C-alpha positions, 0 to 999 in steps of 0.5 A, spaced: 545 506 442 539 502 443 532 505 444 528 504 450 521 502 449 516 506 453 510 502 457 504 506 458 500 503 464 493 505 466 490 504 473 485 498 473 479 500 476 477 496 482 472 498 488 478 496 493 483 502 495 488 498 500 493 503 499 493 510 500 498 515 501 499 522 505 502 526 500 504 531 505 509 526 508 511 521 502 517 523 499 517 519 493 523 515 494 519 509 491 521 504 497 514 501 497 514 500 490 521 496 490 518 492 496 511 490 494 511 483 493 506 482 488 507 488 484 501 492 486 505 499 486 509 502 480 514 507 481 512 514 480 515 517 473 515 524 477 520 525 482 518 526 489 511 523 487 508 517 491 508 511 487 502 509 483 497 503 485 496 500 479 493 493 481 489 495 488 485 488 487 492 484 487 494 487 494 496 481 499 495 486 505 502 484 507 504 491 510 511 490 507 510 497 503 508 500 510 514 497 514 519 499 509 517 506 508 522 511 511 517 516 513 512 514 518 505 515 516 506 516 509 502 510 507 496 507 510 494 500 509 486 499 509 484 492 510 478 489 507 472 489 512 471 482 512 479 481 514 478 486 520 477 483 527 475 486 533 477 482 540 473 484 546 475 483 552 471 478 556 470 479 564 471 472 567 465 469 571 466 469 578 461 463 579 465 459 574 
């Protein structure tokens, strides 16, 4: 029988925290890690624990992890400040 090599991963330090988990809601199914297009998430080695956000600076903010999560509210995607927009409704000028 072939021996499997173990891989040790350390989380890369980054000021960005794009993905956070609500530990009371996350069921540890790792669906989000499977759906992540840029492999930011690694499946947790502990059953029932949320995935590891290993490379937060590489997140594309696509939202695939949030959309595919079977538990609503278990994952929160926080876009960087410069990517957030706020639309303000304008009031039409009656004289125009």
